C-alpha positions in Angstrom: 93.0 91.7 89.7 92.1 91.6 93.4 93.1 94.9 94.8 93.2 96.5 98.3 93.1 100.3 98.5 94.3 101.8 101.8 93.3 105.4 102.3 92.6 107.4 105.4 90.2 109.5 103.3 87.4 108.0 101.2 83.8 108.6 100.1 81.7 110.5 101.1 84.8 112.7 101.6 85.7 114.2 98.2 89.1 112.9 97.0 90.4 111.6 93.7 90.7 108.1 95.2 86.9 107.8 95.0 87.1 108.3 91.2 90.0 105.8 90.9 88.2 103.1 92.9 85.0 103.5 90.8 87.0 103.2 87.5 89.0 100.2 88.7 85.7 98.4 89.6 84.2 99.4 86.2 87.2 97.8 84.5 86.4 94.5 86.2 88.8 94.5 89.2 87.7 93.2 92.6 88.4 96.2 94.9 88.3 96.4 98.7 88.9 99.7 100.5 90.3 100.0 104.0 89.6 103.5 105.4 88.3 105.4 108.4 85.2 107.2 109.5 84.4 110.2 107.2 85.3 113.5 109.0 87.1 115.7 106.4 87.0 118.7 106.2 84.5 119.4 109.0 86.7 117.9 111.7 83.8 115.8 113.1 82.4 112.5 111.9 79.5 113.1 109.5 76.1 112.8 111.3 74.7 110.6 108.5 77.5 108.1 109.0 77.0 108.1 112.8 73.3 107.3 112.3 73.6 104.8 109.5 77.2 103.5 109.2 75.8 100.4 107.3 75.0 102.6 104.3 78.7 103.4 103.8 79.9 99.8 103.4 80.1 99.8 99.7 80.9 102.3 96.9 80.3 101.8 93.2 80.7 98.0 93.6 83.8 98.2 95.9 83.6 96.7 99.4 84.5 99.4 102.0 85.8 98.4 105.5 86.1 101.2 108.0 88.2 101.2 111.2 87.5 103.5 114.1 89.6 106.6 114.5 89.5 110.0 116.3 88.1 112.8 114.2 90.3 115.6 113.0 88.8 118.3 115.3 90.1 121.8 114.9 93.5 121.8 116.7 96.9 120.5 115.7 96.8 118.1 118.7 93.6 116.6 117.5 94.9 116.4 113.9 98.0 114.5 115.1 95.8 112.1 117.1 93.6 111.7 114.0 96.7 110.7 112.0 98.0 108.3 114.7 94.6 106.7 115.4 94.0 105.6 111.8 97.5 104.1 111.6 97.1 102.2 114.8 93.5 101.2 114.2 94.3 100.1 110.7 97.3 98.1 111.7 95.5 96.4 114.6 92.1 95.8 113.1 92.9 95.7 109.4 94.6 92.3 109.4 91.7 90.9 111.3 89.0 92.4 109.1 90.9 91.1 106.0 92.1 87.8 107.5 90.4 85.6 104.9 91.3 87.7 101.9 94.3 87.8 99.6 95.1 90.4 96.9 97.3 90.8 93.9 98.4 94.3 95.0 97.8 96.9 97.7 97.5 100.6 96.6 98.0 103.4 99.1 96.5 106.8 98.5 99.0 109.0 100.3 98.2 112.7 100.8 98.8 113.7 104.4 99.7 111.8 106.5 102.5 109.3 105.6 101.4 107.2 108.5 98.4 106.1 106.5 100.7 103.7 104.7 101.6 101.7 107.9 98.6 99.4 107.8 99.5 98.5 104.2 103.1 97.7 105.1 102.0 95.4 107.9 99.7 93.6 105.5 102.5 93.3 103.0 104.6 91.6 105.7 101.9 89.3 106.8 100.6 88.3 103.3 103.5 89.0 101.0 101.3 91.3 98.9 103.2 94.1 97.0 102.5 97.7 98.0 102.2 100.7 95.6 102.4 104.1 97.3 100.9 107.1 95.4 102.8 110.1 96.8 100.7 113.3 96.6 102.3 115.1 99.5 106.0 115.2 100.5 106.6 114.5 104.2 108.3 115.8 106.3 108.9 118.8 104.1 105.2 119.8 103.9 104.9 119.8 107.7 107.7 122.3 107.9 106.3 124.4 104.9 102.9 125.0 106.7 104.5 125.5 110.1 102.8 122.5 111.6 106.1 121.2 112.9 109.2 123.3 113.6 111.2 121.2 116.0 114.2 119.8 113.9 114.3 116.7 116.1 110.7 115.9 115.4 111.1 116.6 111.7 114.1 114.2 111.7 112.0 111.5 113.3 109.3 112.0 110.7 111.9 111.8 108.0 113.1 108.4 109.4 109.5 107.2 109.2 109.2 108.4 105.6 112.5 106.5 104.8 111.2 103.4 106.5 108.0 103.6 104.5 109.5 104.3 101.1 112.1 101.6 101.4 109.4 98.9 102.0 107.2 99.8 99.1 107.4 97.8 95.9 106.6 100.8 93.7 106.4 104.5 94.5 104.2 106.6 92.2 105.1 110.4 92.2 102.4 112.9 91.2 105.1 115.3 89.9 108.4 114.7 88.2 109.8 117.3 90.6 109.1 114.8 93.5 111.8 112.4 92.3 114.7 114.2 94.0 112.9 114.3 97.3 111.8 110.7 97.1 115.3 109.6 96.2 116.6 111.3 99.4 114.4 109.2 101.6 114.1 106.0 99.5 117.8 105.8 98.6 117.2 105.6 94.8 114.6 106.2 92.2 114.7 102.7 90.8 111.2 101.9 92.1 109.7 105.4 91.4 107.3 106.0 88.5 105.7 109.3 87.3 101.9 109.1 87.9 100.1 112.5 87.8 96.5 113.2 88.7 93.6 113.7 86.3 90.3 115.5 86.1 87.6 113.5 87.8 84.9 111.8 85.7 82.4 114.6 86.5 84.4 116.9 84.2 84.4 114.4 81.3 81.1 115.6 79.8 81.7 117.9 76.9 78.3 119.4 77.1 78.5 122.8 78.8 77.1 122.8 82.3 74.5 125.3 83.4 76.1 127.9 85.8 75.4 127.2 89.5 72.4 129.2 90.7 74.5 130.3 93.7 76.5 132.4 91.3 73.5 134.3 89.8 74.0 137.3 92.2 77.4 137.8 90.5 76.4 137.4 86.9 77.2 141.1 86.1 80.7 140.9 87.7 84.0 139.4 86.7 84.1 136.3 89.0 87.4 134.8 90.2 86.6 131.5 91.8 88.7 129.4 94.1 87.5 125.8 94.7 88.8 123.3 97.2 90.5 123.0 100.6 90.8 126.2 102.6 94.1 125.5 104.4 97.4 127.0 105.3 99.1 125.7 102.2 96.7 127.6 99.9 97.9 131.0 101.3 94.5 132.7 101.0 95.6 135.7 103.0 97.7 136.6 100.0 94.6 136.3 97.8 92.9 138.8 100.2 95.9 141.1 99.5 95.0 141.1 95.8 91.3 141.7 96.6 92.2 144.6 98.8 94.3 146.2 96.0 91.2 145.9 93.8 88.8 147.2 96.4 87.7 150.0 94.1 86.8 147.6 91.3 83.2 146.7 92.1 83.0 144.8 88.9 85.5 142.1 90.2 84.4 139.6 92.9 86.4 136.8 94.5 84.5 133.6 95.3 85.7 130.9 97.7 83.9 127.5 97.2 85.2 125.1 99.8 86.0 124.7 103.4 88.8 123.6 105.7 90.8 124.3 108.8 91.8 127.8 107.8 88.2 128.9 106.8 87.3 130.5 110.2 90.5 132.6 110.2 89.8 133.6 106.5 86.3 134.8 107.3 87.6 136.8 110.2 90.3 138.3 108.0 87.7 139.3 105.3 85.7 141.1 107.9 88.7 142.8 109.5 89.7 144.1 106.1 86.2 145.2 105.2 86.1 143.0 102.1 82.7 141.4 102.6 81.5 142.8 99.2 84.6 141.8 97.3 85.2 138.3 98.7 82.4 135.8 99.3 82.8 132.5 101.1 80.1 130.3 99.6 80.9 127.2 101.6 81.4 123.6 100.6 79.5 121.7 97.9 79.7 118.2 96.5 82.2 117.4 93.8 79.3 116.7 91.4 78.3 120.4 91.6 81.8 121.7 90.6 81.2 121.7 86.8 78.3 124.1 87.3 80.4 126.4 89.6 83.3 126.4 87.1 81.0 127.1 84.2 79.7 130.2 86.0 83.2 131.6 86.7 85.2 133.9 84.5 88.5 132.7 86.0 89.6 129.8 88.2 92.1 130.5 91.0 94.9 128.2 92.2 97.3 129.3 94.9 100.1 127.8 97.1 102.5 129.2 99.7 106.0 130.1 98.6 108.0 127.1 99.6 110.2 124.7 97.6 108.0 121.7 98.7 104.9 123.3 97.2 106.8 124.4 94.1 107.4 120.8 93.3 103.6 120.0 93.5 101.0 120.1 90.8 97.8 120.9 92.8 95.1 118.4 91.9 92.7 121.2 91.1 94.8 122.2 88.1 93.8 119.2 86.1 90.1 119.8 87.0 90.4 123.5 86.1 92.0 122.6 82.7 89.2 120.2 82.0 86.6 122.9 82.7 87.9 125.0 79.8 88.0 128.2 81.9 91.0 130.6 82.1 93.2 130.0 85.2 94.8 132.5 87.5 97.8 131.1 89.3 99.6 132.4 92.3 102.2 129.7 92.8 105.7 128.6 91.9 107.2 125.7 90.1 105.4 122.7 88.5 101.8 124.0 88.9 102.7 127.3 87.3 104.7 125.6 84.6 101.7 123.5 83.5 99.4 126.5 83.3 101.8 128.5 81.2 102.9 125.6 79.0 99.2 125.0 78.3 98.6 128.7 77.5 95.7 128.3 79.9 96.0 131.4 82.0 98.2 133.9 83.8 100.6 133.0 86.6 102.4 135.1 89.2 104.8 134.2 92.0 103.5 132.4 95.1 102.5 134.9 97.9 102.5 137.9 95.6 99.2 139.6 96.0 100.2 142.5 93.8 101.0 140.2 90.9 97.7 138.4 91.4 95.8 141.6 91.3 97.6 142.7 88.1 96.8 139.4 86.4 93.2 139.5 87.5 92.9 143.0 86.0 94.6 141.8 82.8 92.3 138.9 82.5 89.2 141.0 83.2 90.3 143.5 80.5 90.6 140.9 77.8 87.9 140.4 75.2 85.7 137.4 75.9 86.9 135.8 72.7 90.5 135.8 74.1 89.5 134.2 77.4 87.4 131.5 75.5 90.5 130.7 73.4 92.7 130.5 76.6 90.2 128.1 78.2 90.1 126.0 75.1 93.9 125.7 75.0 93.9 124.5 78.6 91.2 121.9 77.9 93.2 120.5 75.0 96.4 120.4 77.0 94.6 118.7 79.9 93.2 116.1 77.5 96.6 115.4 76.1 98.7 115.4 79.2 96.3 114.2 81.9 93.9 111.9 80.2 92.1 109.9 82.8 91.7 106.7 80.7 95.4 106.7 79.7 96.6 107.3 83.2 94.5 104.5 84.7 95.7 102.2 81.9 99.2 103.1 83.1 98.3 102.4 86.7 96.9 99.0 85.7 100.3 98.3 84.2 102.1 99.3 87.4 99.8 97.1 89.5 100.4 94.1 87.2 104.2 94.8 87.2 104.3 94.8 91.1 102.1 91.7 91.3 104.3 89.8 88.8 107.4 90.8 90.6 106.0 89.6 93.9 105.0 86.2 92.4 108.6 85.8 91.2 110.1 86.4 94.6 111.4 83.3 96.5 
């Protein structure tokens, strides 16, 4: 099939859409990506892209077209302008850049923001191409959950935009079954909604054990709890510091943060304010390809989300990667993500925002015999292979793409 992928985020930024595009090309599909200038999570366009943008015009055999946009920066105003600039630039320049091309389907990778789908909807109207929207973040609810937007009138306006978007998509793919009720609220029905969860990226597919990352060698004699990924408001890392503070006296337990994001400066300041520099280490951001080695060197992998109904309906993407790593998981989250971990028998889970429960679970895991933790990790790996198999899920996506394309061809 000839496929257009529309995503505000794309390689060299680390998102699951990169893995998806590579696999679709490997399966023989002709893929074009419409995206922006890479600036996540640093907030500024990557220097290597500024110097040599021509080196970023293809990825694993896919053609990559980039429209100009304002970088995220480090304020909410800049972030809002970043969202708006991609939508406007993609809608104005996208049809021109793609004027001589037709596709069987358009696939939209929708984390934040929902506005990233607008260029795809315009192309649908101009070319009659069906649009599939993969919903990984619920708007406007997630804006309210992290406190980004509090004005009810503005939230209502965003809700109308969400409704406008959902109702014009040919298929809506929900990363969690718990998303269905929310999508129905804005789309009017679930007739066009399909369940499509995430998977562990291809870098975790190698069954050979990875060598532990050398960056973890200073902690080899300690019990390491490792958090990997975006450091943002939604991850509620101050509550993780509450747990670390409760275990301050346990010099044998160390908390490692591998990643970066908008909340990282505040997190560093909070670590210093609490005097936790020896218990909590922020190691910075590393490429996705390095993650198997970091996971292999950890005794437990941490996933956390704020206490909010919107986040409770989400399965964080890192859960699938953690399961594939075969390392016990410590969860501080409600709802679907916690359910998956417990159902898999892959770790211990406490309520979102509950630092006391997280500290207790970390102690319980550290007190287990190594044999018990190995068995826990193996159960998680088996569950992940059964429920979130990459090949099976992308087979399913190919079916959805073909379904939408066939339906579009049959329209008058």
